[in-house]
C-alpha positions as CSV (number, residue, x, y, z in Angstrom):
1,M,8.2,-30.4,-3.6
2,K,5.1,-31.9,-5.2
3,L,4.0,-33.3,-1.8
4,V,4.5,-29.8,-0.3
5,V,2.4,-28.1,-2.8
6,A,-0.4,-30.8,-2.7
7,I,-0.5,-30.5,1.2
8,S,-0.5,-26.7,1.1
9,M,-3.5,-26.5,-1.4
10,A,-5.4,-29.1,0.8
11,L,-4.8,-27.2,4.0
12,S,-5.7,-23.9,2.2
13,G,-9.1,-25.5,1.2
14,L,-9.7,-26.9,4.6
15,L,-9.1,-23.5,6.2
16,T,-11.6,-21.8,3.8
17,Y,-14.2,-24.5,4.6
18,L,-13.8,-24.0,8.3
19,L,-14.1,-20.2,8.0
20,S,-17.8,-18.9,7.6
21,G,-19.1,-16.7,4.9
22,P,-22.3,-14.7,5.3
23,G,-23.1,-14.5,1.7
24,S,-22.3,-12.2,-1.3
25,A,-20.6,-8.9,-0.6
26,F,-20.6,-7.5,-4.2
27,E,-20.5,-8.8,-7.8
28,I,-17.8,-8.4,-10.4
29,A,-18.4,-8.5,-14.2
30,L,-16.0,-10.6,-16.2
31,K,-14.5,-9.1,-19.3
32,N,-15.4,-12.0,-21.5
33,G,-18.9,-12.2,-20.2
34,G,-20.6,-13.4,-17.0
35,S,-19.8,-12.3,-13.5
36,F,-18.9,-13.6,-10.1
37,E,-19.9,-13.0,-6.5
38,V,-17.3,-12.1,-3.9
39,S,-18.1,-13.1,-0.4
40,E,-16.8,-12.1,2.9
41,V,-15.1,-14.9,4.9
42,R,-15.4,-14.5,8.6
43,W,-14.0,-16.2,11.8
44,G,-16.9,-15.8,14.2
45,D,-18.0,-12.2,13.6
46,K,-14.6,-11.1,12.4
47,L,-13.9,-10.4,8.7
48,E,-10.7,-12.2,7.7
49,K,-10.5,-12.3,3.9
50,Y,-12.7,-12.5,0.7
51,T,-13.4,-15.5,-1.6
52,A,-15.1,-16.2,-4.8
53,N,-16.0,-19.2,-6.9
54,I,-14.9,-18.4,-10.5
55,M,-16.3,-19.8,-13.6
56,A,-14.3,-17.9,-16.2
57,P,-14.5,-18.6,-20.0
58,V,-11.2,-19.2,-21.7
59,C,-10.6,-19.6,-25.4
60,E,-7.5,-21.0,-26.9
61,E,-7.0,-21.5,-30.7
62,G,-10.8,-21.5,-31.2
63,I,-11.5,-23.9,-28.4
64,C,-13.5,-22.4,-25.5
65,Y,-14.1,-23.9,-22.0
66,N,-14.7,-22.7,-18.4
67,V,-12.1,-22.9,-15.7
68,N,-13.6,-23.6,-12.4
69,V,-11.6,-22.3,-9.5
70,T,-12.0,-20.7,-6.0
71,F,-10.0,-17.4,-5.3
72,N,-9.1,-15.9,-2.0
73,W,-8.0,-12.4,-1.4
74,N,-6.8,-10.5,1.9
75,L,-8.5,-7.5,3.4
76,I,-6.8,-5.0,0.9
77,G,-7.5,-6.9,-2.3
78,E,-4.2,-8.7,-2.6
79,F,-4.5,-12.3,-4.0
80,I,-3.7,-15.0,-1.5
81,D,-4.3,-18.3,-3.2
82,Y,-6.7,-20.6,-5.1
83,Q,-8.3,-24.0,-4.9
84,V,-9.5,-26.2,-7.7
85,Q,-12.5,-28.6,-7.5
86,P,-11.3,-32.2,-7.2
87,Y,-13.8,-33.3,-9.9
88,D,-12.8,-30.4,-12.2
89,P,-9.1,-30.0,-12.4
90,L,-7.4,-27.4,-14.7
91,T,-6.4,-28.7,-18.1
92,K,-4.1,-27.4,-20.9
93,L,-4.9,-26.9,-24.5
94,D,-4.3,-30.6,-25.4
95,H,-6.7,-31.7,-22.6
96,K,-3.8,-32.8,-20.3
97,P,-4.4,-31.9,-16.6
98,F,-2.2,-29.6,-14.8
99,T,0.7,-31.2,-12.9
100,L,1.5,-30.2,-9.4
101,A,4.3,-28.1,-10.9
102,D,1.8,-26.4,-13.0
103,Y,-0.4,-25.5,-10.1
104,A,2.6,-24.2,-8.2
105,K,3.5,-22.0,-11.1
106,L,0.0,-20.8,-11.5
107,Q,0.1,-19.6,-7.8
108,S,3.4,-17.8,-8.5
109,I,1.9,-16.2,-11.7
110,L,-1.3,-15.0,-9.9
111,T,0.7,-13.3,-7.1
112,N,3.2,-11.6,-9.4
113,H,2.9,-8.0,-10.6
114,D,6.0,-7.9,-12.6
115,L,5.1,-10.1,-15.6
116,I,5.2,-8.9,-19.2
117,F,2.3,-10.8,-20.4
118,T,-0.1,-9.3,-18.0
119,G,0.2,-6.0,-19.5
120,M,-0.6,-7.3,-23.0
121,N,-3.9,-7.8,-24.7
122,A,-4.9,-11.5,-25.5
123,E,-4.4,-11.1,-29.1
124,E,-0.8,-10.0,-28.6
125,L,0.2,-13.1,-26.8
126,V,0.7,-15.2,-29.9
127,V,2.1,-14.9,-33.3
128,E,0.7,-16.8,-36.3
129,T,3.2,-19.4,-37.6
130,A,2.7,-21.5,-40.8
131,E,3.3,-25.1,-40.0
132,A,3.4,-27.8,-42.9
133,A,1.7,-30.4,-40.7
134,V,-1.2,-28.2,-39.8
135,D,-4.0,-27.0,-42.1
136,G,-3.8,-23.2,-42.0
137,Y,-2.1,-21.4,-39.2
138,S,-1.2,-22.2,-35.6
139,G,-0.7,-19.6,-32.8
140,A,2.7,-19.7,-31.0
141,T,3.4,-18.0,-27.7
142,I,5.7,-15.1,-28.3
143,E,9.3,-15.7,-27.0
144,A,9.4,-13.0,-24.5
145,I,6.7,-14.3,-22.4
146,R,7.2,-18.1,-23.0
147,D,9.0,-18.6,-19.5
148,E,6.4,-16.5,-17.7
149,V,3.4,-18.8,-18.5
150,I,2.5,-22.4,-18.3
151,D,3.0,-24.3,-21.6
152,G,-0.3,-25.2,-23.2
153,A,-2.2,-22.8,-20.8
154,L,-1.3,-19.4,-21.9
155,F,-4.8,-17.8,-22.0
156,T,-5.8,-19.6,-18.7
157,C,-2.9,-17.8,-17.1
158,H,-3.9,-14.5,-18.7
159,T,-7.5,-14.8,-17.9
160,L,-7.0,-15.9,-14.4
161,W,-4.4,-13.3,-13.6
162,H,-6.8,-10.4,-14.8
163,V,-9.5,-12.0,-12.7
164,A,-7.3,-12.2,-9.6
165,N,-5.8,-8.7,-9.9
166,G,-8.5,-6.7,-11.9
167,A,-11.5,-4.8,-10.8
168,V,-12.1,-7.0,-7.9
169,V,-9.0,-5.4,-6.1
170,D,-10.6,-1.9,-5.9
171,S,-14.0,-3.4,-5.0
172,I,-12.4,-5.2,-2.1
173,R,-10.5,-2.2,-0.9
174,S,-13.7,0.0,-0.9
175,H,-15.8,-2.8,0.8
176,T,-13.0,-3.1,3.6
177,Q,-12.8,0.7,4.0
178,G,-16.6,0.7,4.9
179,R,-16.0,-1.8,7.6
180,L,-12.7,-0.6,9.1
181,D,-12.7,-0.9,12.9
182,K,-10.0,-1.4,15.6
183,Y,-9.7,-5.2,14.8
184,L,-9.4,-4.8,11.0
185,I,-6.9,-2.0,11.2
186,G,-4.7,-4.1,13.6
187,R,-5.0,-7.1,11.1
188,I,-3.9,-4.9,8.2
189,V,-1.0,-3.4,10.2
190,K,0.3,-7.0,10.8
191,Y,0.4,-7.7,7.0
192,N,3.7,-5.7,7.4
193,T,3.8,-4.7,3.7
194,A,4.2,-1.3,2.2
195,S,1.0,-1.8,0.3
196,A,-0.9,-2.5,3.5
197,H,0.5,0.4,5.3
198,Y,-0.2,2.8,2.5
199,Y,-3.8,1.5,2.3
200,L,-4.2,2.5,5.9
201,I,-3.0,6.0,5.8
202,N,-5.0,6.6,2.6
203,N,-8.3,5.3,4.0
204,L,-8.4,6.1,7.8
205,S,-10.8,8.8,8.9
206,D,-9.5,11.6,11.2
207,E,-11.2,9.7,14.1
208,Q,-9.6,6.4,13.1
209,F,-6.1,8.1,13.0
210,A,-6.6,9.4,16.5
211,Q,-7.8,5.9,17.8
212,N,-4.9,4.1,16.2
213,L,-2.2,6.7,16.6
214,P,0.3,4.5,18.4
215,E,0.1,2.0,15.5
216,I,0.5,4.8,12.9
217,I,3.5,6.2,14.8
218,D,5.2,2.8,14.8
219,L,4.6,2.5,11.1
220,V,6.3,6.1,10.6
221,R,9.1,5.1,12.9
222,N,9.9,1.8,11.0
223,G,8.8,2.9,7.4
224,K,11.1,2.8,4.5
225,G,11.5,5.2,1.6
226,Y,8.9,7.9,1.3
227,F,6.4,6.2,3.5
228,P,7.2,8.1,6.8
229,K,6.9,11.4,4.8
230,N,3.6,10.4,3.3
231,A,2.2,9.1,6.6
232,I,3.2,12.4,8.4
233,E,1.4,14.3,5.7
234,K,-1.8,12.2,6.1
235,I,-2.0,12.3,9.9
236,P,-4.6,15.1,10.9
237,E,-3.0,18.4,11.9
238,N,-4.8,18.5,15.2
239,L,-3.0,15.3,16.4
240,F,0.4,17.3,16.2
241,A,-0.8,19.3,19.1
242,G,-0.9,16.3,21.3
243,K,1.9,14.9,23.5
244,E,2.0,11.6,21.6
245,M,3.1,13.1,18.3
246,Q,5.4,15.7,19.8
247,D,7.1,13.2,22.0
248,F,7.7,11.1,19.0
249,L,9.3,13.9,17.1
250,V,11.5,14.8,20.2
251,Q,12.7,11.2,20.3
252,N,13.0,10.4,16.5
253,Y,13.5,13.8,14.7
254,D,17.2,13.2,14.0
255,S,16.5,9.8,12.5
256,L,13.8,11.1,10.0
257,S,14.7,11.9,6.4
258,Y,15.0,15.5,5.5
259,Y,11.7,15.4,3.6
260,T,9.9,13.7,6.5
261,Q,11.2,16.4,8.9
262,V,9.9,19.1,6.5
263,A,6.6,17.5,6.4
264,A,6.5,17.4,10.2
265,L,7.5,21.1,10.5
266,N,4.6,21.9,8.0
267,K,2.1,20.1,10.3
268,L,3.3,21.9,13.3
269,Q,2.8,25.3,12.0
270,K,-0.6,26.0,13.5
271,V,-0.3,24.0,16.8
272,P,1.4,25.0,20.2
273,L,4.7,23.4,20.9
274,Q,5.7,21.7,24.0
275,S,8.9,23.0,25.6
276,K,10.6,19.6,25.0
277,L,10.1,20.0,21.2
278,V,11.2,23.6,21.1
279,E,14.4,22.6,22.9
280,K,14.8,19.7,20.4
281,L,14.3,21.9,17.3
282,L,16.4,25.0,18.3
283,P,19.8,23.2,17.7
284,E,18.6,22.0,14.4
285,I,18.9,25.6,13.1
286,S,22.2,25.8,11.2
287,D,23.9,27.7,8.4
288,R,23.5,24.8,6.1
289,N,19.9,24.4,5.7
290,S,18.1,27.7,5.2
291,A,14.7,26.4,4.0
292,Q,14.3,24.2,7.1
293,N,15.8,26.9,9.3
294,Q,13.0,29.3,8.4
295,K,10.4,26.7,9.2
296,I,11.8,26.1,12.7
297,I,12.2,29.8,13.2
298,T,8.6,30.5,12.3
299,L,7.4,27.7,14.7
300,I,9.4,29.3,17.6
301,I,8.2,32.8,16.8
302,K,4.6,31.9,16.5
303,N,4.8,29.9,19.7
304,N,5.4,33.2,21.4
305,D,7.4,32.0,24.3
306,Q,9.7,34.7,25.4
307,A,12.4,32.4,26.8
308,S,12.5,30.5,23.7
309,I,12.6,33.6,21.5
310,Q,15.6,34.9,23.4
311,K,17.4,31.6,22.9
312,L,16.5,31.8,19.1
313,M,18.0,35.3,18.9
314,D,21.2,34.1,20.7
315,L,21.5,31.3,18.2
316,L,20.9,33.5,15.2
317,I,23.4,36.1,16.1
318,E,26.1,33.5,17.1
319,K,25.6,31.4,13.8
320,K,25.1,34.5,11.7
321,I,21.9,33.1,10.3
322,K,19.8,35.3,8.1
323,L,16.0,35.7,8.4
324,S,13.4,35.5,5.8
325,K,11.4,38.7,5.1
326,E,8.3,37.0,6.8
327,N,10.2,36.0,9.9
328,Y,11.9,39.2,10.2
329,Q,8.6,41.0,10.2
330,L,7.1,38.6,12.7
331,L,9.9,39.5,15.2
332,Q,9.4,43.2,14.4
333,E,5.8,42.8,15.5
334,L,6.9,41.3,18.9
335,R,9.4,44.1,19.3
336,V,12.1,41.7,19.8
337,E,15.4,43.4,21.0
338,R,18.7,42.9,19.1
339,L,16.9,42.4,15.9
340,G,19.2,45.0,14.2
341,S,21.9,42.5,14.5
342,I,20.2,40.0,12.2
343,E,20.3,40.1,8.4
344,K,17.4,39.4,6.1
345,I,17.7,36.9,3.2
């Protein structure tokens, strides 16, 4: 295990060396004073990640020192890994250098967002305990977080976690957004994480949605939880008029969650429907889902295709489905026959 950690850290450092950085992208202020510059890391002319050399002040029990590390983040500000300088290793409170196990644990800490101690202020991390062998009081790590941190390096862990996951994250996300192109969007898609996919749907322009619609549709098709619904809501309305989106709905409507279906029906309200989509939606009208029924009925009426409206009327009468006041009025305006056979909600 120790050998694997050592090799991993060495390879990561080598890769950072081989990649080229054009200079500072922006600067981040440190909470305890000072600042650090974040640079783009490029492979050729392609932005790959971000890096920064960190000299962060850490104080433990009245003893202050700087930790000297290099941090790396991906394109959406998620912490990747770190390297230490061979001549300046990390040390603990008793000046003992970190072991390989300590370095591995620090990597785990910096990439973990479910730790108790990261939500605490520095002064809350220790309790004062009287010790006969010590003149005065000595700080002891509170029991609830003892297993989360490295023994003897509590404040190093706390400081570095907040550097890695603090203000720099939003700055990276903003910086990447200003440089989004086909290549970067493809790279972020391949992260294959919910956070990456949410980043895309929240930051793409209407034009970028259109240019990358096949990739976005794949994300919707394979998305989990509420992501498909949220993605549908973010896709510009005009794209729902196109064959690509409507073909997707024809092929996948049944597999979408109820809330995703409703989001799609809302986006279709102001666009013309292709005949295949109308044929797909008609059988979805049932006596068990009045809210969704009315949205589909509205779509078919507004599409104003006489053949589809006649099929709709057949279905409403056969299944004894009531109409909303608004849909009843729309059919009245179209002078649809047999309307007297339909009840209003």
